[in-house]
KERO-969061 format. One record per atom (N, C-alpha, C): x, y, z negated. Coordinates in steps of 0.1 Angstrom, whole numbers, padded with zeros to 4 digits, always signed. Example, Ala and Ser with C-alpha at 12.3 -4.5 7.8 and 13.67 -1.06 7.14 Angstrom:
2
+0132-0057-0078/+0123-0045-0078/+0132-0033-0078/+0128-0022-0071/+0137-0011-0071/+0129+0000-0079/
//
This chain:
182
+1531+1062-1411/+1525+1069-1406/+1532+1083-1405/+1522+1091-1400/+1534+1107-1397/+1524+1113-1400/+1539+1123-1403/+1540+1130-1412/+1529+1143-1406/+1518+1146-1412/+1506+1151-1407/+1515+1169-1408/+1521+1174-1418/+1525+1189-1418/+1536+1190-1406/+1541+1181-1396/+1549+1179-1381/+1543+1176-1367/+1530+1174-1368/+1520+1173-1360/+1518+1184-1347/+1519+1189-1354/+1513+1205-1347/+1528+1214-1343/+1541+1204-1355/+1554+1217-1340/+1556+1209-1332/+1557+1220-1321/+1565+1211-1311/+1581+1215-1303/+1580+1206-1301/+1593+1202-1293/+1595+1212-1280/+1602+1215-1273/+1608+1218-1259/+1620+1207-1256/+1622+1201-1245/+1633+1193-1244/+1635+1191-1231/+1649+1205-1231/+1652+1212-1216/+1667+1204-1211/+1665+1192-1206/+1672+1184-1198/+1672+1179-1186/+1687+1178-1175/+1687+1178-1164/+1689+1159-1159/+1691+1155-1173/+1691+1143-1173/+1676+1133-1171/+1670+1132-1163/+1656+1126-1165/+1655+1112-1174/+1663+1103-1174/+1666+1091-1185/+1667+1097-1194/+1676+1101-1196/+1676+1108-1212/+1664+1116-1221/+1662+1125-1213/+1650+1137-1215/+1642+1129-1215/+1633+1116-1208/+1627+1111-1211/+1627+1101-1223/+1639+1099-1223/+1638+1092-1246/+1636+1102-1251/+1643+1109-1254/+1641+1117-1267/+1625+1120-1262/+1621+1128-1258/+1607+1134-1260/+1596+1120-1264/+1600+1109-1259/+1598+1096-1264/+1597+1095-1282/+1608+1099-1285/+1612+1094-1291/+1614+1106-1301/+1612+1116-1299/+1600+1123-1306/+1589+1126-1311/+1576+1116-1300/+1564+1116-1300/+1567+1103-1309/+1576+1096-1313/+1564+1090-1320/+1573+1092-1334/+1578+1104-1337/+1577+1107-1351/+1570+1121-1355/+1561+1120-1349/+1547+1128-1354/+1557+1144-1342/+1563+1146-1332/+1560+1157-1324/+1555+1158-1317/+1552+1171-1310/+1549+1169-1298/+1558+1181-1293/+1561+1172-1279/+1570+1170-1275/+1572+1172-1263/+1582+1186-1248/+1578+1184-1239/+1589+1182-1231/+1591+1177-1222/+1605+1187-1212/+1601+1189-1200/+1615+1189-1197/+1615+1203-1184/+1629+1199-1181/+1631+1198-1162/+1648+1191-1159/+1652+1204-1163/+1648+1218-1158/+1655+1229-1156/+1654+1245-1164/+1662+1251-1165/+1655+1260-1174/+1651+1271-1171/+1648+1274-1159/+1634+1281-1151/+1624+1277-1153/+1614+1258-1155/+1611+1254-1154/+1612+1256-1174/+1623+1253-1182/+1618+1255-1202/+1612+1270-1199/+1623+1283-1191/+1613+1297-1191/+1600+1299-1188/+1594+1289-1181/+1579+1292-1181/+1572+1289-1188/+1575+1275-1199/+1568+1267-1207/+1572+1274-1219/+1579+1282-1221/+1579+1290-1236/+1571+1304-1230/+1569+1309-1226/+1557+1322-1218/+1548+1320-1224/+1543+1306-1217/+1529+1306-1218/+1529+1299-1230/+1540+1286-1240/+1533+1288-1257/+1549+1286-1260/+1546+1292-1269/+1564+1295-1275/+1569+1280-1282/+1572+1274-1280/+1577+1259-1294/+1589+1268-1302/+1580+1254-1316/+1587+1265-1327/+1605+1259-1326/+1609+1247-1312/+1622+1246-1314/+1620+1241-1302/+1636+1240-1299/+1641+1238-1291/+1651+1228-1283/+1655+1221-1278/+1668+1213-1274/+1670+1212-1260/+1684+1222-1251/+1683+1234-1250/+1701+1221-1241/+1705+1214-1229/+1711+1212-1225/+1722+1225-1221/+1732+1222-1227/+1746+1238-1218/+1743+1234-1200/+1741+1223-1196/+1755+1228-1180/+1734+1223-1166/+1726+1232-1167/+1717+1233-1161/+1713+1228-1148/+1707+1226-1141/+1708+1230-1128/+1705+1240-1118/+1698+1251-1130/+1698+1263-1123/+1703+1272-1130/+1705+1271-1139/+1714+1283-1144/+1717+1274-1164/+1728+1285-1164/+1733+1278-1182/+1727+1278-1190/+1730+1270-1199/+1720+1264-1214/+1719+1286-1220/+1730+1286-1223/+1731+1296-1227/+1725+1305-1227/+1727+1306-1209/+1712+1313-1210/+1697+1316-1209/+1694+1300-1212/+1681+1297-1213/+1680+1295-1230/+1691+1294-1236/+1690+1298-1254/+1686+1318-1258/+1695+1322-1247/+1691+1339-1251/+1681+1337-1242/+1668+1339-1230/+1657+1340-1230/+1647+1336-1240/+1646+1320-1245/+1640+1315-1254/+1642+1323-1263/+1655+1328-1269/+1647+1340-1284/+1648+1352-1278/+1647+1358-1271/+1636+1369-1266/+1621+1366-1260/+1617+1355-1261/+1602+1356-1257/+1595+1351-1273/+1607+1343-1282/+1599+1345-1299/+1612+1339-1307/+1617+1344-1313/+1627+1346-1323/+1631+1334-1327/+1618+1329-1335/+1614+1322-1341/+1616+1308-1334/+1622+1310-1325/+1620+1295-1318/+1638+1288-1323/+1632+1280-1328/+1646+1273-1337/+1656+1261-1324/+1669+1268-1319/+1677+1257-1308/+1686+1251-1311/+1685+1237-1303/+1693+1239-1310/+1706+1232-1293/+1714+1233-1290/+1725+1232-1275/+1730+1212-1275/+1729+1209-1268/+1733+1202-1262/+1747+1198-1247/+1755+1190-1247/+1765+1194-1241/+1775+1177-1241/+1774+1174-1231/+1782+1163-1226/+1798+1169-1226/+1803+1182-1224/+1818+1186-1224/+1819+1194-1238/+1817+1195-1247/+1821+1199-1261/+1830+1214-1261/+1830+1225-1261/+1842+1232-1267/+1841+1240-1275/+1849+1247-1285/+1848+1255-1295/+1841+1265-1293/+1840+1277-1275/+1838+1286-1271/+1828+1286-1272/+1822+1276-1265/+1807+1274-1261/+1804+1276-1271/+1802+1266-1280/+1804+1261-1294/+1796+1277-1302/+1805+1291-1306/+1806+1298-1312/+1794+1305-1305/+1795+1309-1290/+1787+1311-1282/+1775+1309-1284/+1770+1297-1288/+1755+1292-1284/+1751+1291-1302/+1757+1297-1311/+1749+1300-1329/+1753+1316-1326/+1760+1323-1318/+1761+1339-1315/+1749+1344-1307/+1745+1333-1303/+1730+1338-1293/+1720+1328-1298/+1715+1323-1308/+1706+1324-1317/+1711+1303-1323/+1714+1297-1319/+1709+1281-1313/+1711+1282-1338/+1710+1273-1334/+1709+1267-1347/+1723+1258-1349/+1722+1246-1344/+1735+1240-1343/+1738+1235-1325/+1747+1225-1327/+1752+1223-1316/+1759+1206-1316/+1753+1205-1305/+1752+1185-1307/+1762+1182-1290/+1774+1164-1300/+1778+1167-1283/+1768+1155-1280/+1769+1148-1267/+1759+1139-1262/+1771+1123-1261/+1767+1114-1258/+1752+1108-1270/+1748+1117-1271/+1737+1114-1274/+1729+1114-1292/+1720+1107-1293/+1708+1113-1306/+1697+1104-1306/+1688+1112-1308/+1672+1109-1313/+1667+1118-1316/+1667+1121-1329/+1678+1114-1342/+1672+1114-1348/+1685+1122-1355/+1698+1124-1344/+1706+1130-1346/+1703+1147-1342/+1695+1145-1336/+1690+1166-1330/+1682+1169-1341/+1673+1155-1348/+1662+1166-1361/+1672+1168-1375/+1682+1158-1374/+1685+1163-1381/+1698+1174-1385/+1701+1180-1369/+1707+1195-1368/+1697+1201-1371/+1684+1201-1362/+1669+1215-1370/+1676+1217-1381/+1675+1201-1388/+1673+1207-1411/+1692+1216-1408/+1696+1209-1401/+1706+1210-1414/+1713+1230-1407/+1707+1233-1399/+1706+1240-1390/+1696+1250-1393/+1680+1248-1401/+1677+1258-1405/+1680+1261-1416/+1681+1251-1426/+1687+1259-1440/+1699+1258-1445/+1706+1266-1433/+1724+1268-1433/+1725+1281-1426/+1725+1292-1428/+1733+1303-1425/+1742+1301-1409/+1742+1304-1399/+1753+1296-1392/+1764+1302-1393/+1770+1307-1402/+1785+1308-1406/+1786+1297-1411/+1780+1288-1421/+1783+1277-1430/+1780+1264-1416/+1782+1268-1406/+1776+1253-1401/+1790+1242-1396/+1791+1237-1396/+1802+1224-1400/+1807+1218-1386/+1813+1228-1376/+1815+1219-1360/+1828+1213-1359/+1829+1200-1348/+1835+1189-1355/+1839+1197-1344/+1857+1192-1346/+1867+1205-1340/+1874+1189-1335/+1877+1196-1320/+1876+1178-1316/+1894+1180-1314/+1899+1170-1311/+1916+1169-1305/+1921+1172-1295/+1932+1180-1288/+1934+1183-1279/+1935+1174-1269/+1935+1165-1268/+1938+1151-1266/+1925+1153-1257/+1914+1152-1273/+1901+1152-1262/+1893+1163-1258/+1900+1174-1258/+1893+1185-1249/+1900+1181-1238/+1911+1180-1231/+1921+1178-1221/+1910+1167-1213/+1909+1157-1218/+1900+1144-1210/+1887+1150-1206/+1878+1157-1216/+1865+1163-1211/+1864+1171-1206/+1878+1178-1205/+1877+1186-1189/+1879+1183-1176/+1891+1173-1177/+1895+1165-1169/+1877+1157-1161/+1871+1154-1169/+1859+1146-1164/+1850+1159-1159/+1850+1168-1162/+1843+1184-1162/+1847+1184-1148/+1858+1189-1143/+1863+1193-1126/+1861+1179-1121/+1862+1170-1129/+1861+1159-1118/+1847+1154-1112/+1839+1159-1116/+1823+1160-1119/+1822+1172-1110/+1828+1182-1108/+1824+1192-1097/+1827+1191-1087/+1841+1179-1091/+1840+1175-1076/+1835+1163-1070/+1828+1160-1072/+1826+1156-1072/+1825+1138-1064/+1840+1138-1076/+1841+1127-1081/+1857+1126-1070/+1857+1134-1060/+1866+1138-1053/+1883+1132-1062/+1893+1126-1058/+1902+1129-1069/+1914+1140-1066/+1915+1137-1054/+1924+1141-1044/+1918+1157-1051/+1910+1166-1048/+1908+1171-1049/+1900+1182-1066/+1901+1173-1078/+1901+1176-1091/+1917+1175-1089/+1929+1170-1085/+1939+1176-1089/+1947+1191-1085/+1941+1186-1076/+1944+1204-1071/+1939+1217-1071/+1918+1217-1082/+1914+1225-1090/+1926+1221-1101/+1930+1213-1104/+1946+1214-1120/+1951+1212-1119/+1956+1218-1109/+1972+1223-1107/+1986+1208-1107/+1980+1194-1109/+1985+1182-1108/+1989+1175-1099/+1996+1166-1098/+1996+1158-1091/+1982+1151-1086/+1979+1142-1079/+1969+1128-1080/+1976+1118-1084/+1988+1112-1085/+1992+1102-1090/+1989+1108-1108/+1993+1118-1112/+1992+1118-1125/+1978+1122-1131/+1973+1127-1125/+1957+1126-1124/+1949+1114-1126/+1947+1104-1116/+1950+1091-1118/+1952+1081-1131/+1968+1087-1134/+1967+1076-1145/+1962+1082-1159/+1954+1098-1161/+1948+1101-1165/+1936+1096-1170/+1932+1091-1161/+1916+1085-1155/+1916+1072-1159/+1925+1068-1161/+1927+1054-1166/+1928+1048-1177/+1928+1059-1186/+1926+1058-1197/+1914+1059-1201/+1917+1049-1212/+1901+1053-1226/+1895+1068-1229/+1883+1066-1230/+1885+1088-1234/+1887+1081-1251/+1889+1097-1255/+1905+1099-1259/+1895+1101-1274/+1893+1088-1288/+1884+1093-1295/+1877+1110-1300/+1870+1108-1307/+1866+1121-1309/+1875+1125-1324/
//
């Protein structure tokens, strides 16, 4: 049975990964929310200008702009919009910047609708300085940085090695290892 108090709450999901966006929107709808999804920052801003959502889930890396810019615009349109920032490449600096811009919480992927809703509940109940952020290990930060650079280089290991200022074989050895646990 759906909670009648949540039926009118709207959630905007701003995520460029279409399958993840569709899954998250469907899961939120099943939980009684009016969820809408969009794949880029400009689309999110346009939707928010028409009908500002109560909550927004914003991916940090979008094809047309930074998720932090989207957070800034959403909060400028309606300061009451609660925002949770998602990213596949978590870092303390971006988490702090997202919170400074008005996000109520920051989650790393992979995640699901339950964790997103918990982040909204926790973030809305706590003041921003009380939010507990998961601090990744240095090895995890290095692994995520390598993955981000490799993705930015289109999977080209030689180009990624040049960008990272390391030998190609050293990069290949690091890539052969499994992801570092959180």
